[in-house]
C-alpha positions as CSV (number, residue, x, y, z in Angstrom):
1,X,0.0,0.1,0.0
2,X,2.9,2.5,0.9
3,X,4.3,1.5,-2.3
4,X,1.1,2.3,-4.4
5,X,0.7,5.4,-2.3
6,X,4.1,6.6,-2.8
7,X,3.9,6.2,-6.8
8,X,0.9,8.1,-6.8
9,X,2.6,11.2,-5.0
10,X,5.7,10.7,-7.7
11,X,3.0,10.8,-10.5
12,X,1.2,13.9,-9.2
13,X,4.5,16.0,-8.5
14,X,5.5,14.9,-12.1
15,X,2.6,16.1,-13.6
16,X,2.0,19.2,-11.6
17,X,4.5,21.4,-13.5
18,X,2.8,20.0,-16.6
19,X,-0.8,21.6,-15.6
20,X,1.0,24.9,-14.5
21,X,2.5,25.2,-18.0
22,X,1.1,28.3,-19.5
23,X,-0.5,28.4,-23.0
24,X,1.5,29.8,-25.9
25,X,-0.4,30.5,-29.3
26,X,1.0,28.8,-32.5
27,X,0.2,30.2,-36.0
28,X,-2.8,28.5,-37.4
29,X,-3.3,27.7,-41.2
30,X,-6.3,29.5,-42.7
31,X,-8.0,29.3,-46.0
32,X,-9.7,32.5,-47.2
33,X,-12.8,32.3,-49.9
34,X,-13.5,35.7,-51.8
35,X,-15.8,38.2,-50.4
36,X,-19.4,36.6,-51.3
37,X,-22.0,39.4,-52.6
38,X,-24.7,37.3,-54.6
39,X,-27.9,39.1,-54.2
40,X,-26.8,42.3,-54.0
41,X,-26.2,45.0,-56.5
42,X,-22.6,45.9,-55.6
43,X,-20.7,47.9,-58.4
44,X,-17.8,45.7,-59.4
45,X,-15.3,49.2,-59.6
46,X,-16.6,49.7,-55.8
47,X,-15.0,46.5,-54.8
48,X,-11.9,47.1,-56.1
49,X,-9.1,44.8,-54.4
50,X,-11.3,43.6,-51.4
51,X,-10.4,40.2,-51.7
52,X,-6.8,41.0,-51.6
53,X,-7.5,43.7,-48.6
54,X,-8.9,40.9,-46.8
55,X,-6.5,38.3,-46.9
56,X,-4.1,41.1,-46.2
57,X,-5.7,41.9,-42.6
58,X,-4.9,38.0,-41.8
59,X,-1.3,38.1,-43.3
60,X,-0.8,41.7,-40.9
61,X,-2.4,39.8,-37.9
62,X,0.9,37.6,-38.3
63,X,-1.0,34.5,-36.2
64,X,-2.0,33.1,-39.7
65,X,-0.8,31.1,-42.7
66,X,-2.9,32.4,-45.3
67,X,-4.3,30.1,-48.4
68,X,-6.5,32.2,-50.9
69,X,-9.2,30.9,-53.0
70,X,-11.0,32.9,-55.7
71,X,-14.5,31.3,-55.2
72,X,-17.4,33.3,-53.6
73,X,-20.2,31.9,-51.4
74,X,-23.7,33.2,-50.8
75,X,-25.1,33.7,-47.0
76,X,-27.1,30.5,-47.7
77,X,-24.5,28.4,-48.8
78,X,-22.2,28.7,-45.5
79,X,-24.1,25.6,-43.6
80,X,-24.3,23.6,-46.5
81,X,-20.4,24.1,-46.6
82,X,-20.2,22.9,-43.0
83,X,-22.5,19.9,-43.3
84,X,-20.2,18.8,-46.3
85,X,-17.0,19.4,-43.9
86,X,-18.5,17.0,-41.1
87,X,-19.8,14.3,-43.7
88,X,-16.0,14.4,-45.6
89,X,-14.7,13.1,-41.9
90,X,-16.6,9.9,-42.3
91,X,-14.8,7.0,-43.2
92,X,-17.3,5.3,-45.6
93,X,-17.9,8.9,-47.4
94,X,-16.8,9.3,-50.9
95,X,-16.1,13.0,-52.3
96,X,-17.5,13.7,-55.5
97,X,-15.7,15.2,-58.4
98,X,-17.0,18.6,-57.9
99,X,-19.8,20.2,-55.5
100,X,-21.5,23.7,-56.2
101,X,-22.6,26.0,-53.6
102,X,-24.3,28.8,-55.0
103,X,-22.2,29.9,-57.8
104,X,-19.1,28.5,-56.2
105,X,-17.5,25.5,-57.4
106,X,-15.1,23.2,-55.6
107,X,-13.5,20.3,-56.7
108,X,-12.5,17.1,-54.8
109,X,-9.0,18.3,-55.0
110,X,-10.0,22.0,-53.3
111,X,-11.8,19.9,-50.5
112,X,-8.9,17.8,-50.0
113,X,-6.6,21.1,-49.8
114,X,-9.2,22.5,-47.4
115,X,-9.1,19.3,-45.0
116,X,-5.6,20.2,-44.4
117,X,-6.1,23.6,-43.1
118,X,-6.5,24.1,-39.4
119,X,-9.6,27.1,-40.3
120,X,-11.6,27.8,-43.2
121,X,-12.7,31.6,-43.7
122,X,-15.8,32.4,-45.3
123,X,-16.8,36.1,-46.0
124,X,-20.2,37.3,-47.2
125,X,-22.2,40.5,-47.4
126,X,-25.3,39.9,-45.5
127,X,-27.1,43.3,-46.2
128,X,-26.3,46.1,-48.1
129,X,-28.1,49.3,-48.8
130,X,-27.0,52.5,-50.4
131,X,-29.2,55.6,-51.0
132,X,-29.3,59.4,-51.4
133,X,-30.5,60.9,-48.1
134,X,-32.5,64.3,-49.2
135,X,-32.3,65.0,-45.1
136,X,-28.5,64.7,-44.9
137,X,-27.8,66.2,-48.4
138,X,-25.5,63.1,-49.0
139,X,-25.3,59.6,-50.4
140,X,-25.2,56.7,-47.7
141,X,-23.9,53.3,-47.7
142,X,-24.3,50.7,-44.8
143,X,-22.7,47.4,-45.6
144,X,-22.8,44.2,-43.1
145,X,-20.3,41.6,-43.8
146,X,-20.1,38.4,-41.7
147,X,-17.2,36.2,-41.9
148,X,-17.7,32.6,-40.7
149,X,-14.5,30.5,-39.3
150,X,-15.1,26.7,-39.5
151,X,-12.7,24.0,-38.0
152,X,-11.6,21.9,-40.8
153,X,-10.6,19.0,-38.8
154,X,-14.0,18.9,-37.0
155,X,-16.5,20.8,-39.5
156,X,-17.7,22.8,-36.4
157,X,-18.3,26.5,-36.1
158,X,-15.2,28.3,-34.4
159,X,-16.8,32.0,-34.5
160,X,-18.3,34.4,-36.7
161,X,-17.0,38.1,-37.3
162,X,-19.6,40.5,-38.1
163,X,-18.5,43.8,-39.5
164,X,-21.1,46.8,-40.1
165,X,-19.6,49.7,-42.0
166,X,-20.8,52.7,-43.4
167,X,-19.6,55.5,-45.9
168,X,-20.9,58.8,-47.2
169,X,-20.4,61.1,-49.8
170,X,-22.1,64.6,-51.2
171,X,-21.8,63.9,-54.8
172,X,-21.0,60.3,-55.6
173,X,-22.7,57.0,-54.5
174,X,-19.7,55.0,-55.8
175,X,-17.6,57.0,-53.3
176,X,-19.8,56.2,-50.3
177,X,-19.9,52.8,-51.7
178,X,-15.7,52.3,-51.7
179,X,-16.1,54.2,-48.3
180,X,-18.0,51.6,-46.6
181,X,-16.2,49.0,-48.2
182,X,-12.7,50.5,-47.3
183,X,-13.6,50.2,-43.7
184,X,-14.4,46.3,-43.6
185,X,-10.3,45.7,-43.0
186,X,-9.8,47.6,-40.2
187,X,-12.9,46.8,-38.2
188,X,-12.4,43.1,-39.4
189,X,-8.9,42.6,-37.6
190,X,-10.3,43.8,-34.5
191,X,-13.2,41.2,-34.7
192,X,-10.8,38.4,-35.4
193,X,-8.7,39.2,-32.4
194,X,-11.7,39.3,-30.4
195,X,-12.9,35.3,-31.3
196,X,-11.3,33.5,-28.5
197,X,-9.7,31.0,-30.9
198,X,-7.5,33.5,-32.5
199,X,-6.8,35.5,-29.1
200,X,-3.1,35.3,-28.4
201,X,-1.9,33.7,-25.3
202,X,1.8,34.1,-24.1
203,X,3.9,33.8,-21.1
204,X,6.4,35.9,-19.5
205,X,10.1,35.2,-20.1
206,X,11.7,37.2,-17.6
207,X,10.8,40.2,-15.2
208,X,12.8,43.0,-13.7
209,X,11.2,45.7,-11.9
210,X,8.0,47.1,-14.0
211,X,9.5,45.6,-17.1
212,X,8.9,42.2,-18.7
213,X,10.1,40.1,-21.5
214,X,7.3,38.1,-23.2
215,X,7.5,35.3,-25.8
216,X,6.4,36.1,-29.2
217,X,6.7,39.1,-31.3
218,X,6.3,40.4,-34.7
219,X,6.3,36.7,-35.8
220,X,2.7,36.7,-34.2
221,X,1.7,40.1,-35.2
222,X,2.4,41.9,-32.0
223,X,2.6,45.4,-32.0
224,X,3.4,48.5,-29.9
225,X,0.5,49.5,-27.8
226,X,-1.4,46.3,-27.5
227,X,-2.4,45.2,-24.0
228,X,-2.1,41.9,-22.1
229,X,-4.0,40.8,-19.2
230,X,-1.8,39.0,-16.5
231,X,-3.9,35.7,-15.5
232,X,-3.8,33.6,-12.4
233,X,-5.1,30.2,-12.6
234,X,-6.5,28.2,-9.8
235,X,-8.9,24.7,-9.4
236,X,-12.1,25.2,-7.8
237,X,-14.1,22.4,-7.2
238,X,-12.2,20.6,-10.5
239,X,-12.7,23.4,-12.3
240,X,-10.4,26.1,-14.0
241,X,-11.1,29.6,-12.5
242,X,-9.0,32.2,-14.3
243,X,-8.5,35.7,-13.3
244,X,-7.3,38.8,-14.4
245,X,-4.7,40.2,-11.7
246,X,-2.8,42.8,-13.8
247,X,-2.4,44.8,-17.0
248,X,0.6,44.8,-19.1
249,X,1.5,47.7,-22.1
250,X,3.6,46.6,-25.1
251,X,6.2,49.0,-25.6
252,X,8.7,47.3,-27.9
253,X,8.2,44.3,-30.4
254,X,11.2,42.0,-31.4
255,X,11.0,39.1,-34.0
256,X,10.3,36.6,-31.2
257,X,10.5,38.5,-27.9
258,X,8.3,41.3,-27.2
259,X,8.9,44.0,-24.0
260,X,6.1,45.0,-21.9
261,X,5.4,47.7,-19.2
262,X,3.5,46.3,-16.3
263,X,0.9,49.0,-15.6
264,X,-0.7,47.4,-12.5
265,X,-0.4,44.2,-11.0
266,X,-1.8,42.5,-7.9
267,X,0.9,39.6,-8.3
268,X,4.3,39.7,-9.0
269,X,4.9,38.5,-12.7
270,X,7.9,35.9,-13.1
271,X,8.4,33.6,-15.7
272,X,6.0,31.7,-16.9
273,X,3.2,33.9,-15.8
274,X,0.5,33.8,-17.9
275,X,-0.7,36.6,-20.3
276,X,-3.5,36.8,-22.6
277,X,-4.3,39.3,-25.4
278,X,-7.0,42.2,-24.6
279,X,-8.2,42.7,-28.1
280,X,-9.0,46.6,-29.2
281,X,-9.9,48.7,-32.1
282,X,-6.4,50.7,-31.8
283,X,-8.0,54.1,-30.8
284,X,-8.8,55.7,-27.6
285,X,-12.0,57.9,-27.4
286,X,-11.6,61.0,-24.6
287,X,-14.8,63.1,-24.4
288,X,-13.6,66.3,-22.6
289,X,-14.8,69.9,-21.2
290,X,-12.5,73.0,-21.3
291,X,-13.0,76.4,-19.9
292,X,-10.7,78.5,-22.2
293,X,-10.4,82.2,-20.2
294,X,-9.5,84.9,-22.2
295,X,-11.1,86.7,-25.7
296,X,-14.9,85.4,-25.8
297,X,-15.8,84.1,-29.0
298,X,-18.5,86.5,-30.3
299,X,-20.5,85.9,-33.4
300,X,-21.2,88.6,-36.3
301,X,-24.0,91.1,-34.4
302,X,-23.3,90.3,-31.0
303,X,-22.7,93.4,-28.6
304,X,-18.7,94.1,-27.8
305,X,-17.6,91.9,-25.0
306,X,-14.7,92.0,-22.6
307,X,-12.5,88.9,-21.8
308,X,-14.7,86.0,-20.6
309,X,-15.0,82.1,-20.6
310,X,-15.2,80.2,-23.4
311,X,-17.0,76.6,-22.7
312,X,-15.8,74.0,-25.5
313,X,-16.6,70.6,-25.4
314,X,-14.8,67.8,-27.5
315,X,-13.7,64.2,-28.5
316,X,-10.2,63.6,-28.2
317,X,-8.9,60.4,-30.2
318,X,-5.2,59.1,-30.0
319,X,-4.3,56.3,-32.0
320,X,-2.9,53.3,-29.5
321,X,-2.2,50.2,-31.7
322,X,1.5,50.7,-33.3
323,X,2.4,53.6,-30.8
324,X,3.8,53.7,-27.3
325,X,4.8,56.8,-25.8
326,X,4.2,59.1,-28.8
327,X,0.8,58.7,-30.5
328,X,-1.0,61.0,-33.1
329,X,-4.6,62.0,-32.5
330,X,-7.7,63.7,-34.1
331,X,-9.7,65.8,-32.2
332,X,-13.3,67.4,-32.8
333,X,-14.9,69.8,-30.5
334,X,-17.6,72.6,-30.1
335,X,-17.0,75.9,-28.5
336,X,-20.6,76.1,-26.8
337,X,-20.6,80.2,-27.2
338,X,-20.8,80.0,-30.5
339,X,-24.2,78.1,-31.0
340,X,-26.6,80.3,-32.7
341,X,-30.7,80.1,-33.8
342,X,-31.9,82.0,-36.4
343,X,-35.9,81.0,-36.9
344,X,-35.5,77.2,-37.5
345,X,-32.0,77.0,-38.4
346,X,-29.1,76.1,-35.5
347,X,-25.7,77.1,-36.4
348,X,-22.9,75.4,-34.7
349,X,-19.3,76.1,-35.1
350,X,-17.1,72.9,-35.3
351,X,-13.2,72.7,-34.8
352,X,-11.0,69.6,-36.3
353,X,-7.4,69.2,-35.1
354,X,-4.7,66.8,-35.5
355,X,-1.7,66.5,-33.2
356,X,0.8,64.4,-31.3
357,X,0.9,63.0,-27.7
358,X,4.2,62.3,-25.3
359,X,3.1,59.4,-22.8
360,X,5.2,59.2,-19.6
361,X,3.9,56.0,-17.7
362,X,4.4,55.9,-14.0
363,X,1.9,52.8,-13.2
364,X,-1.8,53.7,-13.3
365,X,-0.9,57.5,-13.5
366,X,0.4,59.1,-16.7
367,X,1.7,62.4,-17.4
368,X,0.7,63.6,-21.1
369,X,1.9,66.7,-22.7
370,X,0.2,67.0,-26.4
371,X,-0.3,69.7,-28.9
372,X,-2.3,70.3,-32.1
373,X,-3.1,72.4,-34.8
374,X,-6.9,72.9,-36.4
375,X,-9.5,74.5,-38.6
376,X,-13.1,74.7,-38.6
377,X,-16.7,74.8,-40.5
378,X,-20.1,75.4,-39.6
379,X,-22.7,72.5,-39.0
380,X,-26.1,73.6,-39.7
381,X,-29.4,71.8,-38.9
382,X,-33.0,72.7,-39.8
383,X,-35.6,71.7,-36.9
384,X,-38.7,71.6,-39.5
385,X,-37.2,69.1,-41.6
386,X,-34.2,67.6,-39.9
387,X,-32.1,68.3,-42.6
388,X,-28.4,68.9,-41.9
389,X,-25.6,70.7,-43.6
390,X,-22.0,71.8,-43.1
391,X,-19.4,74.0,-44.7
392,X,-16.4,71.7,-44.4
393,X,-15.7,72.0,-48.0
394,X,-16.3,75.7,-48.8
395,X,-16.0,78.2,-45.7
396,X,-13.5,77.7,-42.4
397,X,-14.5,80.3,-40.1
398,X,-11.3,79.6,-37.8
399,X,-7.8,78.2,-37.7
400,X,-6.5,77.6,-34.1
401,X,-3.6,75.7,-32.1
402,X,-3.4,74.0,-28.8
403,X,-1.3,72.7,-26.1
404,X,-2.1,71.2,-22.9
405,X,-0.4,69.1,-20.1
406,X,-2.7,66.2,-19.1
407,X,-2.8,63.8,-15.9
408,X,-4.7,60.9,-16.1
409,X,-5.5,58.1,-13.6
410,X,-6.1,54.3,-15.1
411,X,-9.3,53.7,-13.3
412,X,-9.5,50.0,-14.7
413,X,-8.3,48.3,-17.7
414,X,-10.6,50.0,-19.8
415,X,-11.2,53.6,-18.3
416,X,-9.1,56.6,-17.3
417,X,-9.9,59.6,-15.9
418,X,-8.1,62.8,-16.4
419,X,-7.3,66.6,-16.1
420,X,-5.6,69.0,-18.1
421,X,-4.3,72.4,-18.3
422,X,-2.9,74.4,-20.9
423,X,-3.6,77.5,-24.0
424,X,-5.7,77.3,-27.0
425,X,-6.4,80.2,-29.5
426,X,-8.5,80.3,-32.9
427,X,-7.8,83.2,-35.3
428,X,-11.0,84.3,-37.2
429,X,-10.7,84.1,-41.0
430,X,-14.1,85.6,-41.7
431,X,-16.0,88.7,-40.1
432,X,-18.4,86.0,-39.1
433,X,-16.8,85.0,-35.9
434,X,-14.1,86.8,-33.6
435,X,-11.0,85.3,-32.3
436,X,-11.3,83.5,-29.3
437,X,-9.2,81.7,-26.6
438,X,-6.4,82.0,-23.9
439,X,-5.5,79.9,-20.8
440,X,-7.8,76.7,-20.7
441,X,-8.7,74.0,-17.9
442,X,-10.9,71.1,-18.1
443,X,-11.2,67.3,-18.0
444,X,-12.7,64.3,-18.7
445,X,-12.7,60.6,-19.3
446,X,-11.2,58.3,-21.3
447,X,-12.1,54.9,-22.8
448,X,-10.0,52.2,-24.4
449,X,-12.0,51.1,-27.7
């Protein structure tokens, strides 16, 4: 009996390290069909190189080996294809010489090749609407694309990436369609990374202070600005319980090893600590309120006033994926003082800016100076009809600059609270408005998208 117990203990000790081994993702082979759009009147010239762009999405993600197919499926053919894949695994099933799915033909050789892949991706358009909006005075296009992922080994559905995109143009329907189609790759990349089977898992190789080295790099598509959760796992009544205990921001990427900065953690990461990718779109959204003290914005016809406070509300959007300390940003803001109503028309001045920021990370705290330049246009809405117009193609009332020092606190992995102080000034380019701006204070909240 003692020998049996001793043997069991030795076996348990031998298996314990194996059970504790972290998961590390490996490349997967994916076969990608061309985007199906049967039943929808989408101009071929609007499609452009969308098939190559979708394949490029998978290549840029780094975690796939890509095989491209020219055949296109319709949305009703996907389930039939899955059923055939399942039957192909049966020992007594004989592949016919050719299959037809809608207008897509697959030979027995095509099927044999597909069965050797890990995943099969089938992109199809499931809804398409393009029309001229009299209310908004522009062409508007909305497209919903669905990419079904099928495990070729089992014939089961791995996941579905639904991508909804839109495009607008004041004069050309084709341009609005191209805008909607052109937006598919960026959103698709995020959706693919969000499917659990394709989300990267990796491990810590070494740790020193707040800096860690982790396995995987450009070979698996990791980029600066990506974020990873520190995962701690335990067994609860025979079930694996995984909990996020920290957040790592990627600061540098090599071919096979990346460097990360630990922003916060309730455990001390060390070799073999499990890390899991947090899929994001790669942009932050930071709504804010600024109070700019100094020259007050006046509209033509207003009584002259001394200096005062300009109330400015806006949204700043820094790019995060692909960047670490220096990040570009775009912003749109509205000086509330400049809003005027004439009869049923509302005139709203809108500022659009581009600039750059520098981030100094100190755990959950960050200090971020940023500066930008911009111009403005007038957004006009008519209350009775609901129609909207803007002067973005003919009238630019202001040119402006801004510079701020931002201090933020990472409240949780997705949200930061911030306060900032600085200076911004807008120079009038027409007689419709006056110059305005000065020393400014404000704050807001930033969401990681």
